[in-house]
C-alpha positions as CSV (number, residue, x, y, z in Angstrom):
1,M,-58.3,96.3,-51.7
2,G,-56.7,95.9,-48.3
3,Y,-57.2,93.8,-45.7
4,T,-59.0,94.6,-42.0
5,L,-56.3,93.6,-39.0
6,A,-59.1,90.5,-38.7
7,Q,-58.8,89.3,-42.2
8,K,-55.4,90.0,-42.2
9,I,-54.9,87.6,-39.2
10,L,-57.5,85.1,-40.3
11,R,-55.0,84.6,-44.3
12,A,-52.2,83.9,-41.8
13,H,-53.4,81.4,-39.7
14,L,-55.9,79.8,-42.8
15,L,-55.5,76.0,-43.4
16,E,-58.8,75.2,-45.4
17,G,-61.5,77.3,-47.4
18,E,-61.9,80.6,-48.9
19,P,-62.0,83.2,-47.0
20,I,-65.1,84.6,-48.2
21,T,-67.5,86.0,-46.0
22,G,-70.6,83.5,-44.9
23,N,-68.1,80.8,-46.0
24,E,-66.7,77.9,-43.6
25,I,-63.1,78.2,-43.6
26,G,-60.9,76.3,-41.0
27,I,-57.8,78.2,-39.6
28,R,-54.4,77.2,-37.3
29,I,-55.1,77.8,-33.7
30,D,-51.7,78.9,-31.7
31,Q,-52.9,79.2,-27.9
32,T,-55.9,77.4,-26.1
33,L,-57.3,78.2,-23.2
34,T,-59.9,76.3,-20.1
35,Q,-61.0,77.2,-17.2
36,D,-62.9,74.6,-14.3
37,A,-66.3,75.1,-15.1
38,T,-65.6,73.7,-18.9
39,G,-62.3,72.0,-18.6
40,T,-63.0,68.9,-16.6
41,M,-65.3,68.3,-19.9
42,A,-62.5,68.9,-22.1
43,Y,-59.9,67.1,-21.0
44,L,-62.2,64.3,-20.8
45,E,-62.9,64.6,-24.5
46,F,-58.7,65.4,-25.5
47,E,-58.1,62.1,-23.8
48,A,-61.1,60.5,-25.6
49,M,-58.9,61.3,-28.9
50,G,-55.7,59.2,-27.4
51,I,-53.1,62.0,-28.2
52,P,-50.8,62.1,-25.9
53,R,-49.4,65.7,-25.7
54,V,-51.2,68.9,-27.1
55,K,-49.6,70.4,-30.3
56,T,-50.6,73.9,-29.9
57,E,-47.7,76.6,-29.4
58,L,-49.5,77.0,-25.5
59,S,-52.3,75.8,-23.8
60,V,-52.9,77.0,-20.3
61,A,-55.4,75.2,-17.9
62,Y,-56.9,77.9,-15.2
63,I,-58.7,77.2,-12.1
64,D,-61.2,80.1,-11.3
65,H,-64.8,79.3,-11.6
66,N,-65.4,76.6,-9.4
67,T,-63.4,77.7,-6.0
68,L,-65.8,77.3,-3.7
69,Q,-64.7,74.0,-1.9
70,S,-67.7,72.8,-0.4
71,G,-67.5,69.3,-1.1
72,F,-65.3,67.3,-2.7
73,E,-66.1,67.8,-6.1
74,N,-64.4,71.1,-7.1
75,A,-61.1,69.8,-5.2
76,D,-61.0,66.6,-7.0
77,D,-61.9,68.2,-10.5
78,H,-59.0,70.4,-10.0
79,R,-56.7,67.6,-8.9
80,Y,-57.9,66.2,-12.4
81,I,-57.2,69.0,-14.8
82,Q,-53.9,69.6,-12.7
83,S,-52.6,65.7,-13.6
84,I,-53.9,66.3,-16.9
85,A,-51.9,69.6,-17.6
86,K,-49.0,68.1,-16.1
87,K,-48.6,65.0,-18.4
88,H,-50.3,66.2,-21.6
89,G,-48.4,69.2,-21.7
90,L,-50.2,72.2,-20.6
91,Y,-49.6,74.6,-18.2
92,Y,-51.3,75.0,-15.2
93,S,-52.2,77.7,-13.8
94,R,-53.4,77.2,-9.7
95,P,-57.1,78.2,-8.0
96,G,-56.0,82.3,-6.3
97,N,-54.0,82.9,-9.4
98,G,-56.5,84.8,-11.1
99,I,-58.9,85.0,-13.8
100,C,-58.1,83.1,-16.7
101,H,-58.8,85.8,-19.2
102,Q,-56.7,88.4,-16.6
103,V,-53.6,86.5,-16.7
104,H,-53.5,85.0,-20.0
105,L,-53.6,89.0,-21.1
106,E,-50.8,89.4,-18.4
107,R,-48.6,87.1,-18.8
108,F,-49.3,85.2,-22.9
109,G,-51.0,87.0,-24.7
110,V,-49.3,87.9,-28.2
111,P,-50.7,90.3,-30.6
112,G,-51.6,88.4,-33.9
113,K,-51.4,84.9,-32.4
114,T,-54.9,82.9,-32.8
115,L,-56.6,81.8,-29.1
116,I,-59.7,79.8,-28.5
117,G,-60.6,79.5,-25.0
118,S,-63.4,77.3,-23.6
119,D,-65.4,80.7,-22.2
120,S,-67.1,83.2,-23.7
121,H,-65.0,85.4,-23.1
122,T,-62.2,84.6,-24.4
123,P,-61.9,87.0,-26.9
124,T,-60.7,90.0,-24.2
125,G,-57.7,88.7,-26.1
126,G,-58.4,91.2,-28.6
127,G,-57.5,94.0,-26.8
128,I,-54.1,92.7,-27.0
129,G,-54.3,92.0,-30.7
130,M,-54.9,88.8,-30.9
131,L,-58.2,87.4,-32.3
132,A,-59.6,85.2,-30.0
133,F,-62.6,83.2,-30.0
134,G,-64.8,81.9,-27.6
135,A,-65.6,78.1,-28.7
136,G,-67.3,74.7,-26.7
137,G,-64.8,72.7,-25.1
138,L,-65.0,70.0,-28.2
139,D,-63.2,72.3,-30.3
140,V,-60.9,73.2,-28.0
141,A,-59.5,69.4,-26.9
142,V,-59.5,69.4,-31.0
143,A,-57.7,72.3,-31.3
144,M,-54.9,71.1,-28.4
145,G,-54.7,67.7,-30.9
146,G,-53.4,70.2,-33.5
147,G,-56.8,70.0,-35.4
148,T,-58.3,72.6,-37.0
149,Y,-60.7,75.1,-36.0
150,Y,-63.6,76.3,-38.0
151,I,-65.9,79.3,-38.6
152,S,-68.3,81.0,-40.8
153,M,-66.2,83.8,-42.3
154,P,-67.2,86.7,-40.3
155,K,-68.4,90.2,-41.8
156,M,-66.5,93.2,-40.9
157,L,-67.4,96.1,-38.3
158,R,-65.5,99.0,-37.8
159,V,-66.1,101.4,-34.7
160,N,-64.5,104.3,-35.3
161,L,-63.6,106.3,-32.0
162,L,-63.3,109.8,-31.7
163,G,-62.4,112.1,-29.2
164,K,-61.1,111.2,-25.8
165,L,-63.1,110.0,-22.5
166,S,-64.0,112.8,-19.8
167,P,-62.8,112.2,-16.5
168,W,-65.0,109.2,-14.5
169,V,-66.4,107.8,-17.5
170,S,-64.6,104.9,-18.5
171,A,-64.3,101.8,-20.9
172,K,-67.5,100.1,-19.5
173,D,-69.3,102.9,-20.8
174,I,-68.0,102.6,-24.4
175,I,-69.0,99.1,-24.5
176,L,-72.1,99.8,-23.0
177,E,-72.8,102.5,-26.0
178,V,-71.8,99.8,-28.6
179,L,-74.5,97.3,-26.6
180,R,-77.0,100.6,-26.8
181,I,-76.0,100.7,-30.6
182,L,-75.9,97.2,-32.1
183,S,-78.1,95.4,-29.1
184,V,-77.2,91.8,-28.3
185,K,-77.7,90.3,-31.8
186,G,-76.2,93.2,-33.7
187,G,-72.7,91.6,-33.7
188,V,-73.8,87.5,-34.7
189,G,-71.5,86.8,-37.8
190,K,-69.0,90.1,-37.5
191,I,-65.9,90.6,-35.9
192,V,-65.3,94.1,-34.2
193,E,-62.2,96.3,-35.1
194,Y,-61.6,99.3,-32.6
195,A,-59.9,101.8,-34.6
196,G,-59.8,105.9,-34.8
197,E,-57.8,108.6,-33.1
198,G,-59.3,107.7,-29.3
199,V,-57.8,104.2,-29.5
200,K,-54.7,105.7,-28.6
201,S,-56.2,107.1,-25.2
202,L,-56.8,103.5,-23.8
203,S,-54.6,101.3,-22.4
204,V,-55.2,97.8,-23.0
205,P,-56.7,96.7,-19.7
206,E,-59.3,99.6,-21.3
207,R,-59.5,98.1,-24.8
208,A,-59.7,94.4,-23.0
209,T,-62.8,95.7,-21.1
210,I,-64.3,96.4,-24.2
211,T,-63.1,92.8,-26.3
212,N,-64.2,91.2,-23.6
213,M,-67.8,92.5,-22.8
214,G,-68.1,92.2,-27.4
215,A,-69.1,88.7,-26.4
216,E,-72.6,90.7,-25.0
217,L,-73.1,91.3,-29.0
218,G,-73.1,87.7,-30.4
219,A,-69.5,88.8,-31.9
220,S,-67.6,86.3,-33.3
221,T,-64.8,88.2,-31.9
222,S,-63.5,91.9,-31.2
223,I,-59.7,93.1,-31.9
224,F,-57.6,96.5,-31.4
225,P,-54.5,97.2,-33.6
226,S,-51.3,96.3,-31.8
227,D,-49.4,99.7,-31.6
228,E,-47.1,101.6,-29.1
229,V,-49.6,101.4,-26.0
230,T,-49.5,97.8,-26.7
231,Y,-45.9,97.6,-26.5
232,E,-45.4,99.6,-23.3
233,F,-48.1,96.9,-21.8
234,L,-45.7,94.3,-23.1
235,K,-42.6,96.1,-21.7
236,A,-44.1,96.2,-18.2
237,Q,-45.0,92.8,-18.1
238,G,-41.1,92.0,-19.1
239,R,-42.7,90.6,-22.5
240,E,-41.7,93.3,-24.8
241,K,-40.4,90.3,-27.2
242,D,-43.9,89.6,-28.1
243,W,-45.0,92.4,-29.6
244,I,-45.3,93.3,-33.2
245,P,-47.2,96.1,-34.7
246,L,-50.5,95.2,-36.4
247,A,-52.9,97.2,-38.0
248,S,-56.0,97.4,-40.6
249,D,-55.2,98.6,-44.2
250,E,-55.6,102.3,-44.7
251,D,-57.6,101.1,-47.4
252,A,-59.8,98.3,-46.0
253,V,-63.1,97.3,-46.5
254,Y,-65.8,96.8,-43.9
255,D,-69.5,95.5,-43.8
256,E,-70.2,98.3,-41.6
257,E,-69.3,100.9,-39.6
258,I,-69.9,102.8,-36.5
259,T,-68.6,106.3,-35.0
260,I,-69.0,106.8,-31.6
261,D,-67.3,110.5,-29.9
262,L,-65.5,109.5,-26.8
263,S,-66.2,112.8,-25.6
264,A,-69.6,112.6,-25.7
265,L,-70.0,109.6,-23.6
266,K,-72.1,109.7,-19.7
267,P,-72.0,107.5,-17.3
268,S,-74.0,104.5,-18.5
269,A,-75.6,101.3,-16.8
270,A,-77.4,98.0,-18.6
271,C,-80.9,97.5,-16.4
272,P,-81.9,94.7,-15.8
273,H,-82.1,91.6,-17.4
274,S,-80.0,92.3,-20.2
275,P,-76.7,93.8,-21.2
276,D,-78.1,95.8,-24.2
277,N,-80.8,97.6,-22.1
278,V,-78.8,100.6,-21.4
279,K,-79.6,104.0,-20.1
280,T,-77.7,106.7,-19.0
281,V,-77.2,106.8,-15.1
282,E,-78.7,110.2,-15.2
283,E,-82.0,108.8,-16.6
284,I,-81.6,106.2,-14.2
285,G,-81.7,108.8,-11.2
286,K,-81.1,108.4,-8.2
287,M,-82.0,104.6,-6.8
288,K,-81.2,103.4,-3.4
289,I,-79.2,100.0,-3.8
290,D,-78.4,97.2,-1.9
291,Q,-74.9,95.7,-3.2
292,V,-72.0,96.5,-5.0
293,C,-69.8,93.6,-6.7
294,I,-66.3,95.1,-8.3
295,G,-64.5,92.9,-10.2
296,S,-64.8,89.5,-13.1
297,C,-62.8,89.4,-16.3
298,T,-64.4,93.1,-17.3
299,N,-63.0,95.4,-15.2
300,S,-60.8,93.5,-12.7
301,S,-57.7,95.1,-14.0
302,L,-54.9,97.1,-11.4
303,S,-56.0,100.2,-13.5
304,D,-59.8,99.9,-12.4
305,M,-58.9,99.0,-8.7
306,L,-56.3,101.7,-8.2
307,K,-59.3,103.9,-9.4
308,V,-61.8,102.1,-7.0
309,A,-59.0,102.5,-4.3
310,S,-59.0,106.8,-4.9
311,I,-62.8,106.6,-4.3
312,L,-63.3,104.6,-1.2
313,K,-59.9,106.5,0.4
314,G,-60.6,107.6,3.9
315,K,-64.3,107.1,3.1
316,T,-67.2,104.4,4.7
317,V,-69.0,102.0,2.6
318,A,-73.1,103.2,2.7
319,E,-74.9,101.5,6.1
320,H,-77.2,99.4,3.9
321,V,-74.4,98.5,1.4
322,S,-72.7,95.1,1.2
323,L,-68.8,95.7,-1.3
324,S,-67.2,93.1,-2.2
325,I,-64.3,93.5,-4.5
326,A,-62.4,90.8,-6.3
327,P,-59.1,91.6,-8.0
328,G,-58.9,89.7,-11.3
329,S,-55.2,88.0,-10.8
330,K,-52.4,87.4,-8.2
331,Q,-50.5,89.9,-9.8
332,V,-53.2,93.0,-9.2
333,Y,-53.6,91.6,-5.6
334,N,-50.3,91.8,-4.9
335,M,-49.5,95.1,-6.2
336,L,-52.3,96.5,-4.7
337,A,-51.0,95.5,-0.5
338,A,-47.5,96.7,-2.5
339,C,-48.8,100.4,-2.8
340,G,-51.4,100.9,0.2
341,A,-54.7,100.9,-2.0
342,L,-55.5,97.5,-0.5
343,S,-55.9,98.8,2.6
344,D,-57.6,101.9,1.6
345,I,-60.4,99.4,0.2
346,I,-60.6,97.0,3.9
347,A,-60.3,100.4,5.7
348,A,-63.8,101.5,3.7
349,G,-65.9,98.3,4.5
350,A,-65.1,96.5,1.7
351,R,-64.7,92.4,1.5
352,V,-61.9,91.5,0.0
353,L,-63.0,88.2,-2.4
354,E,-60.2,85.7,-4.0
355,C,-59.0,86.4,-7.4
356,A,-61.4,84.1,-8.9
357,C,-64.8,84.9,-10.8
358,G,-67.0,84.5,-7.7
359,P,-70.2,86.2,-8.1
360,C,-70.0,86.9,-11.8
361,I,-70.8,83.2,-12.1
362,G,-73.5,83.3,-9.0
363,M,-70.8,81.5,-7.0
364,G,-71.6,83.5,-3.7
365,Q,-72.4,86.8,-3.0
366,S,-76.2,86.4,-4.1
367,P,-78.0,90.2,-3.4
368,N,-81.3,89.7,-0.9
369,S,-84.6,88.7,-2.3
370,A,-85.7,91.8,-5.1
371,G,-82.2,93.4,-4.1
372,I,-80.8,95.9,-6.5
373,S,-77.1,95.3,-7.0
374,L,-74.5,97.6,-8.9
375,R,-71.8,95.2,-10.8
376,T,-68.8,95.7,-12.6
377,F,-69.8,92.3,-14.9
378,N,-70.7,91.6,-18.5
379,R,-73.9,89.8,-18.2
380,N,-77.4,90.5,-15.4
381,F,-79.2,88.0,-17.1
382,E,-82.5,87.0,-14.9
383,G,-81.0,84.6,-12.2
384,R,-77.5,84.5,-12.7
385,S,-76.7,86.3,-9.4
386,G,-78.2,83.3,-7.3
387,T,-81.2,85.0,-6.2
388,K,-83.7,85.1,-9.1
389,D,-86.0,88.1,-8.1
390,A,-82.4,90.4,-7.7
391,Q,-82.4,93.3,-10.4
392,I,-78.6,93.6,-11.4
393,Y,-77.7,96.7,-13.6
394,L,-73.9,96.4,-15.0
395,V,-71.8,99.7,-14.6
396,S,-68.1,101.0,-14.2
397,P,-65.8,100.3,-11.5
398,E,-66.1,104.0,-11.1
399,T,-69.6,104.3,-10.6
400,A,-69.8,101.1,-8.5
401,A,-67.3,102.3,-6.0
402,Y,-68.5,106.3,-6.0
403,S,-72.2,104.2,-5.6
404,A,-71.5,101.9,-3.1
405,L,-70.3,105.3,-0.6
406,T,-73.6,107.3,-1.8
407,G,-76.4,104.3,-1.2
408,Y,-78.2,105.6,-3.8
409,L,-76.8,104.9,-8.0
410,S,-74.8,108.1,-8.3
411,D,-72.7,109.8,-10.9
412,P,-68.9,109.3,-10.5
413,R,-68.4,112.8,-12.4
414,E,-69.7,114.5,-8.8
415,L,-66.4,113.6,-7.7
416,G,-65.1,116.6,-9.2
417,D,-61.2,116.3,-10.7
418,Q,-60.1,112.8,-11.9
419,P,-56.2,112.3,-10.8
420,A,-54.6,110.4,-13.6
421,F,-53.6,106.8,-13.3
422,P,-50.9,105.8,-15.2
423,M,-49.8,102.2,-16.2
424,P,-46.4,101.2,-14.3
425,E,-43.5,100.8,-15.5
426,Q,-42.9,97.7,-14.1
427,F,-45.4,95.1,-13.4
428,L,-44.7,92.9,-10.3
429,I,-43.9,89.6,-12.4
430,N,-44.2,86.7,-10.0
431,D,-45.3,83.2,-12.0
432,N,-44.7,81.1,-9.3
433,M,-48.8,79.7,-9.2
434,I,-48.1,78.9,-12.5
435,I,-46.9,74.9,-13.0
436,P,-45.8,74.0,-16.0
437,P,-46.2,70.6,-17.8
438,A,-43.4,67.7,-17.3
439,S,-41.1,66.9,-19.9
440,V,-42.2,64.0,-22.7
441,E,-39.6,61.8,-20.7
442,E,-41.6,62.6,-17.1
443,A,-45.1,62.5,-18.8
444,A,-45.1,58.9,-19.1
445,S,-45.2,57.3,-15.8
446,L,-47.4,60.1,-14.4
447,E,-50.7,59.4,-13.4
448,I,-54.4,61.0,-14.4
449,L,-56.3,61.4,-11.3
450,R,-59.6,61.2,-11.2
451,G,-62.6,61.6,-8.3
452,P,-66.0,59.7,-8.0
453,N,-67.5,62.9,-9.2
454,I,-66.5,62.7,-12.3
455,K,-68.6,60.8,-15.3
456,E,-68.1,59.6,-19.0
457,F,-69.6,62.0,-21.1
458,P,-72.9,61.5,-23.2
459,V,-72.3,60.6,-27.1
460,A,-74.7,60.7,-29.9
461,S,-75.0,57.8,-31.8
462,A,-75.5,58.4,-35.7
463,L,-78.1,60.5,-37.2
464,E,-81.2,58.2,-37.6
465,E,-83.7,58.0,-41.0
466,E,-86.2,60.1,-39.3
467,I,-86.6,62.2,-36.1
468,A,-90.1,61.8,-34.6
469,C,-90.6,62.9,-31.1
470,V,-92.8,64.8,-29.2
471,C,-92.0,68.7,-28.8
472,T,-90.8,68.6,-25.2
473,L,-89.8,72.7,-24.7
474,K,-91.1,75.3,-26.2
475,V,-89.3,78.9,-25.2
476,G,-89.2,82.9,-26.6
477,D,-86.8,85.1,-27.8
478,N,-82.7,85.3,-26.3
479,I,-83.2,82.1,-24.7
480,T,-79.3,82.4,-23.1
481,T,-76.9,79.0,-21.6
482,D,-77.8,80.6,-18.2
483,H,-81.4,79.2,-19.3
484,I,-80.8,76.0,-20.7
485,M,-77.6,75.3,-18.2
486,P,-77.6,77.3,-15.3
487,A,-74.6,78.3,-13.1
488,G,-74.6,79.0,-9.5
489,A,-72.7,77.4,-6.3
490,K,-74.9,74.7,-6.1
491,I,-74.7,73.4,-9.8
492,L,-71.4,74.1,-11.2
493,P,-69.2,71.6,-9.2
494,Y,-71.1,68.8,-11.3
495,R,-70.1,70.2,-14.4
496,S,-68.3,66.7,-14.4
497,N,-70.9,65.3,-13.5
498,I,-73.9,65.4,-16.3
499,P,-76.3,62.6,-14.9
500,Y,-76.7,64.9,-11.7
501,L,-76.1,68.0,-13.5
502,S,-79.5,67.2,-16.2
503,K,-82.0,67.7,-13.3
504,F,-81.5,71.3,-13.4
505,C,-81.4,71.9,-17.8
506,F,-83.7,74.6,-18.4
507,A,-85.0,74.8,-14.7
508,V,-84.9,78.8,-14.9
509,C,-88.1,78.2,-17.5
510,D,-89.7,75.0,-16.6
511,E,-88.8,72.9,-13.5
512,S,-90.6,70.0,-14.6
513,F,-88.2,69.9,-18.2
514,A,-85.6,67.3,-16.7
515,Q,-88.0,64.6,-16.1
516,R,-90.9,65.1,-18.9
517,S,-87.7,64.3,-21.0
518,L,-86.8,61.3,-19.4
519,E,-90.1,60.0,-19.3
520,A,-90.6,61.1,-23.1
521,G,-87.2,59.4,-23.8
522,S,-86.9,61.5,-26.5
523,G,-87.9,65.3,-27.8
524,I,-87.5,68.7,-30.1
525,I,-87.0,72.2,-28.4
526,V,-88.6,75.0,-30.0
527,G,-87.0,78.4,-29.5
528,G,-86.8,81.7,-30.6
529,E,-84.7,84.8,-32.1
530,N,-80.7,84.5,-30.4
531,Y,-81.4,80.8,-28.9
532,G,-78.5,80.2,-26.6
533,Q,-76.7,83.7,-26.6
534,G,-74.5,84.0,-23.5
535,S,-71.7,81.4,-22.7
536,S,-69.7,78.9,-24.5
537,R,-70.6,76.4,-22.1
538,E,-71.2,72.8,-24.4
539,H,-73.2,71.9,-21.1
540,A,-76.2,73.6,-22.7
541,A,-75.5,70.9,-25.5
542,L,-74.7,68.2,-23.7
543,V,-77.1,68.0,-21.2
544,P,-79.8,68.3,-23.7
545,L,-78.6,65.3,-25.2
546,Y,-78.3,63.2,-22.0
547,L,-82.1,64.3,-21.7
548,G,-82.6,62.6,-25.2
549,V,-83.0,66.2,-27.4
550,K,-82.4,64.9,-31.4
551,A,-83.1,69.0,-32.4
552,V,-83.8,72.4,-32.0
553,V,-85.7,74.5,-33.8
554,A,-85.5,78.2,-33.5
555,K,-86.3,81.4,-35.1
556,S,-82.1,82.0,-35.0
557,F,-79.2,80.9,-33.0
558,A,-75.7,82.1,-31.3
559,R,-72.9,81.1,-32.7
560,I,-71.1,79.3,-30.4
561,H,-73.9,77.6,-28.9
562,V,-74.8,76.2,-32.5
563,A,-71.6,74.9,-33.0
564,N,-72.1,73.5,-29.9
565,L,-75.6,71.5,-31.0
566,I,-73.3,70.3,-33.9
567,N,-70.6,68.7,-32.2
568,A,-73.1,67.1,-29.6
569,G,-75.0,65.6,-32.6
570,I,-78.1,67.7,-32.2
571,V,-79.4,68.7,-35.2
572,P,-79.9,72.8,-35.2
573,L,-83.1,74.1,-37.5
574,T,-84.6,77.4,-38.4
575,F,-87.9,78.6,-39.6
576,A,-87.9,79.5,-43.1
577,N,-90.8,81.8,-41.9
578,P,-90.4,82.8,-38.5
579,A,-94.4,83.4,-37.8
580,D,-94.6,79.4,-38.2
581,Y,-93.0,79.4,-34.4
582,D,-96.6,79.8,-33.9
583,K,-97.6,76.7,-35.2
584,I,-95.7,74.2,-32.8
585,S,-96.8,74.1,-29.2
586,Q,-95.1,72.3,-26.2
587,G,-96.6,69.0,-26.1
588,D,-96.8,68.2,-30.0
589,K,-95.8,64.9,-32.1
590,L,-93.5,66.7,-34.7
591,V,-92.0,65.0,-37.3
592,L,-88.8,65.4,-39.5
593,S,-89.1,62.7,-42.3
594,G,-86.1,61.9,-44.5
595,I,-83.7,63.9,-42.6
596,K,-80.3,61.3,-42.5
597,E,-81.0,61.1,-46.5
598,A,-81.5,65.0,-46.7
599,I,-78.6,66.2,-45.1
600,A,-76.3,63.5,-46.8
601,A,-77.8,64.8,-49.9
602,G,-76.9,68.6,-49.0
603,K,-79.9,69.9,-48.3
604,S,-80.7,73.4,-46.9
605,N,-84.4,73.3,-46.6
606,F,-86.6,70.5,-44.4
607,T,-89.8,69.8,-44.4
608,L,-91.5,69.3,-40.2
609,L,-95.0,68.0,-39.9
610,N,-96.9,68.3,-36.8
611,A,-98.5,65.3,-36.9
612,T,-100.6,66.7,-33.8
613,T,-102.3,69.4,-36.3
614,G,-101.8,68.3,-39.3
615,E,-99.3,71.4,-40.0
616,A,-96.6,71.3,-42.8
617,I,-93.7,73.8,-42.0
618,T,-90.0,74.5,-44.2
619,L,-86.9,74.8,-42.2
620,V,-83.7,75.4,-43.0
621,G,-80.8,74.3,-42.0
622,N,-77.7,75.8,-43.8
623,Y,-74.5,73.0,-43.0
624,S,-71.3,72.8,-44.5
625,T,-69.9,69.8,-45.7
626,R,-68.1,68.6,-42.8
627,Q,-71.2,69.8,-40.6
628,A,-73.6,67.7,-42.2
629,D,-70.8,64.7,-42.1
630,M,-70.6,65.7,-38.7
631,L,-74.5,65.3,-37.6
632,L,-74.5,62.3,-39.7
633,A,-72.0,60.4,-37.6
634,G,-73.7,61.3,-34.5
635,G,-71.4,64.6,-33.4
636,L,-68.1,65.7,-33.3
637,L,-66.4,63.0,-31.6
638,N,-67.9,60.5,-33.4
639,Y,-66.9,62.1,-36.5
640,T,-63.2,62.3,-35.5
641,K,-62.7,58.8,-34.7
642,G,-64.2,57.9,-37.8
643,N,-61.5,59.9,-40.0
644,A,-58.8,59.1,-37.7
């Protein structure tokens, strides 16, 4: 029996465990990346380990999230990260150089390599044939120090792509169709592999759009083969030496398969407030819009921008629509300027933003009250845009640009024949915004530069014999990390200041949660299905830790978040019977007796006593030996120090 592409890469990097579905395995990590919203914390954690220099083949620190400098906080964090990178052996991508996933694809991604990043959209690298995972900052810090990265061996899901896309239908419409079929929970515990004749019709940037938004499936990661299309992209980037052919064996066995006929797809949109709430543009109909935002790590490549410029050329944005466009990298921006496409974009009335994440993480461009905004982004969670009652629709660049002209959600197929947008034979290469690390000799004398906003991160104490506290919060299904720890221009500058950040924890759900938790001193959170979906931000675990959260009990968890909870020393547990969720109310006194002894003994069933009602509830916690030891120690940092 042959192996899938993902299985081949995992086996080539296997350090611990048997690669059997559900088993915990440890793999070697070749590359890491961070961005500034999560990077400051990751580097504080790396410093705490006392390792003088990163041990990966390549590690890159990107500045792309917190680029709005309305105070000293973001600038101080950037200075700190730059000094860390110089001293400890990382490359540093300066503000303005571009979004981490776009730049990494262009300049650093290598087929067959493993990559983890402190950003949930790190699987973008799968578009070039990497096995790339989003992870918490502490996992990234450990990998930078040469440590093993652990995951549960995923199932393998094959998506067969047949045929070819029709004019004005795009890669974004492919991943929206996958989300429609599978839902935001459909990829949990799985690696999604794309195969079939339709793959060869997709460029690397188009493939990257699909693997990027595969994060919204809850998938461990997504990957495309490395073929002649991959080679041509790398050659155009002057990196053909990095190419190797990679494909699944013909007799590889998959746990699940779905088939999509590309020729049958239509322009689509994810409707508020979930990426899997997908309908075709035809089904939604002519809906008046207020705003269009084009960019993000999903859709900001050169080919995306050239299509947008072609649609806008010689026309004017509708008078009631605000259109903003953010190229994904300096390379894209330069090439748009060189060929005249940038002039077409500006002339049409678009507001050109810097090469950064920007509106995608609520950093500016919030819509008007109750505004309808079309965005080429990957998430449309409620409130993420910065306007709580905004209606956010996720669409392709083609749909977005055409709709900006008409003033209504519009089908780009009405444009008629589509021009060809071939990939350039040679990209404009200028890496002057990437700063290499100092030599080992130079690094010894370099100083780490810290600002007053940078505070120490909270560290859990060893697990106590029992957890007895009130249910400080009860929430429903599909609670995202944006619910737990919001982003946005007002909050992101404090990502390195956990005490201040804690004021905003769960504010989307319950503005009194933070104060109530501080008064209680300790607490248990109860949630529904898919708790913690969304981004990889470990702040969604570190801030609850600071607020005294000892355990989270849910119907089910998202992969990255449950790992972050364990890393923080917070015990994640699921209901043996999901109906028992109804037996707990906010404010109930809850007791987990003998929790320490049970975890130490390797038990998987635990009894939660609701002391308020007298109900005994069975909970499940399936931890590997390593995870159990981490919980007993009070998190990954304590565990790492104890085993140093």
